[in-house]
MIKEVO-420857 format. One line per 2 residues: number of its first residue (from 1); for each residue x negated, y, z negated of C-alpha. Coordinates in steps of 0.2 Angstrom, whole numbers, plus 5000, padded with zeros to 4 digits. Last residue first. Layout:
N
NUM> X:Y:Z | ...
//
This chain:
219
219> 5355:4680:5193 | 5347:4692:5181
217> 5343:4709:5189 | 5358:4717:5182
215> 5354:4712:5164 | 5337:4720:5166
213> 5344:4736:5171 | 5356:4737:5157
211> 5342:4733:5145 | 5333:4750:5149
209> 5316:4749:5155 | 5303:4756:5144
207> 5292:4770:5150 | 5274:4766:5150
205> 5264:4773:5135 | 5254:4788:5138
203> 5235:4786:5138 | 5226:4795:5124
201> 5220:4812:5129 | 5201:4813:5131
199> 5193:4827:5120 | 5183:4839:5131
197> 5167:4843:5122 | 5165:4860:5115
195> 5150:4869:5122 | 5135:4868:5111
193> 5131:4885:5101 | 5118:4895:5109
191> 5101:4894:5100 | 5097:4909:5089
189> 5080:4916:5091 | 5071:4924:5076
187> 5058:4936:5079 | 5047:4939:5064
185> 5048:4956:5056 | 5035:4968:5061
183> 5022:4972:5047 | 5023:4990:5041
181> 5032:4985:5025 | 5020:4971:5021
179> 5006:4984:5023 | 5013:4994:5009
177> 5011:5013:5013 | 4995:5021:5007
175> 4990:5030:4991 | 4973:5037:4985
173> 4979:5055:4989 | 4969:5066:5000
171> 4963:5083:4994 | 4970:5100:4999
169> 4957:5114:5003 | 4945:5125:4994
167> 4931:5135:5002 | 4935:5153:4994
165> 4943:5159:5010 | 4954:5143:5010
163> 4960:5147:4992 | 4962:5166:4993
161> 4979:5169:5000 | 4986:5152:4994
159> 4981:5157:4977 | 4994:5171:4977
157> 5006:5161:4979 | 5006:5143:4977
155> 4998:5131:4989 | 4981:5129:4981
153> 4988:5126:4964 | 5000:5113:4970
151> 4985:5104:4979 | 4975:5104:4963
149> 4989:5098:4952 | 4994:5084:4965
147> 4975:5079:4966 | 4974:5078:4947
145> 4989:5066:4946 | 4983:5056:4961
143> 4967:5053:4952 | 4975:5048:4936
141> 4987:5036:4944 | 4974:5028:4955
139> 4962:5026:4939 | 4976:5017:4930
137> 4979:5006:4945 | 4961:5002:4947
135> 4959:4998:4929 | 4973:4986:4930
133> 4965:4978:4945 | 4949:4976:4936
131> 4957:4967:4922 | 4965:4955:4934
129> 4949:4952:4942 | 4940:4949:4926
127> 4953:4937:4921 | 4952:4928:4938
125> 4933:4927:4936 | 4935:4919:4919
123> 4948:4907:4924 | 4937:4902:4939
121> 4922:4898:4928 | 4933:4889:4915
119> 4941:4878:4928 | 4959:4874:4925
117> 4965:4882:4941 | 4951:4873:4951
115> 4957:4856:4943 | 4975:4860:4948
113> 4971:4863:4966 | 4986:4871:4976
111> 4985:4886:4964 | 4968:4891:4972
109> 4975:4892:4989 | 4989:4904:4983
107> 4975:4914:4975 | 4966:4916:4991
105> 4981:4921:5000 | 4985:4934:4987
103> 4967:4940:4988 | 4970:4943:5007
101> 4985:4954:5003 | 4976:4964:4990
99> 4962:4967:5003 | 4973:4974:5016
97> 4981:4986:5003 | 4964:4991:4997
95> 4959:4995:5015 | 4974:5007:5016
93> 4969:5015:5000 | 4951:5017:5005
91> 4955:5025:5021 | 4966:5038:5013
89> 4954:5041:4998 | 4939:5044:5009
87> 4927:5033:5020 | 4931:5015:5019
85> 4915:5004:5022 | 4917:4994:5005
83> 4935:4991:5008 | 4932:4985:5026
81> 4919:4973:5020 | 4931:4966:5007
79> 4944:4964:5020 | 4932:4954:5031
77> 4927:4943:5017 | 4945:4940:5011
75> 4950:4935:5029 | 4935:4924:5032
73> 4939:4915:5016 | 4957:4912:5021
71> 4952:4906:5038 | 4939:4894:5031
69> 4952:4884:5021 | 4942:4868:5024
67> 4930:4871:5009 | 4945:4869:4997
65> 4937:4864:4980 | 4920:4872:4981
63> 4927:4886:4992 | 4938:4892:4978
61> 4923:4895:4967 | 4913:4903:4981
59> 4927:4915:4985 | 4928:4920:4967
57> 4909:4923:4966 | 4910:4934:4982
55> 4925:4943:4975 | 4918:4950:4959
53> 4906:4962:4966 | 4921:4970:4977
51> 4931:4972:4961 | 4917:4982:4952
49> 4915:4993:4968 | 4933:4997:4967
47> 4932:5001:4949 | 4917:5013:4952
45> 4926:5021:4967 | 4941:5025:4956
43> 4930:5033:4942 | 4922:5044:4956
41> 4939:5049:4962 | 4944:5055:4945
39> 4927:5064:4943 | 4930:5073:4960
37> 4948:5077:4955 | 4942:5085:4938
35> 4929:5095:4948 | 4942:5101:4960
33> 4953:5106:4945 | 4940:5116:4937
31> 4934:5124:4953 | 4952:5129:4957
29> 4954:5138:4940 | 4938:5147:4941
27> 4942:5153:4959 | 4959:5159:4955
25> 4953:5168:4939 | 4940:5177:4949
23> 4952:5181:4963 | 4965:5188:4952
21> 4952:5198:4942 | 4945:5205:4958
19> 4962:5210:4964 | 4967:5218:4948
17> 4950:5228:4948 | 4953:5233:4966
15> 4971:5239:4962 | 4964:5249:4947
13> 4951:5257:4957 | 4964:5262:4971
11> 4975:5269:4958 | 4961:5279:4950
9> 4956:5285:4968 | 4974:5292:4970
7> 4976:5299:4953 | 4960:5310:4953
5> 4964:5320:4969 | 4983:5320:4964
3> 4978:5330:4949 | 4970:5343:4959
1> 4985:5345:4969
//
């Protein structure tokens, strides 16, 4: 009995130490992964801001040759404003898709003017834009990878028991469905085929009278 009096408190103390060690290790691991995800998102926002700064100069370059394309310029300007005002990765990803579509329309207009396409200023802006787009894609992949690792750590056992109580929650991915895939397909109306016209039958030839009848009628 005396041994049990010491064993039970010892077991309780060991269990408490194990729980504390697990919580301490879980907290530090989640902190490291959360900080890495925050740094990755900061890199994404830097590249998005860099692209947003390039767009006004690009629009002005195209406007100098195609001032009448006001609808295209307005679409790009509006999409850029939405991208700058986006709050969080999910909204930023959706705004990014809209902006990419608007920029494709702007580039299509630029290709219609050979002098603009050969302009040194336009070529430089286009090169910087392509470089920035590549960096955005690389930053997107890295950020989504860090978020996937963090979210997995939060959801596995026993981390899931302590994560929310320690103030950690799953982060959003910087990813959105393709806007073109969500667009409704254009309605196509098929006209009814024309009714077949009745073909007039050729007149039947009059029956020939037999020669015998003609002979009888002769006087």
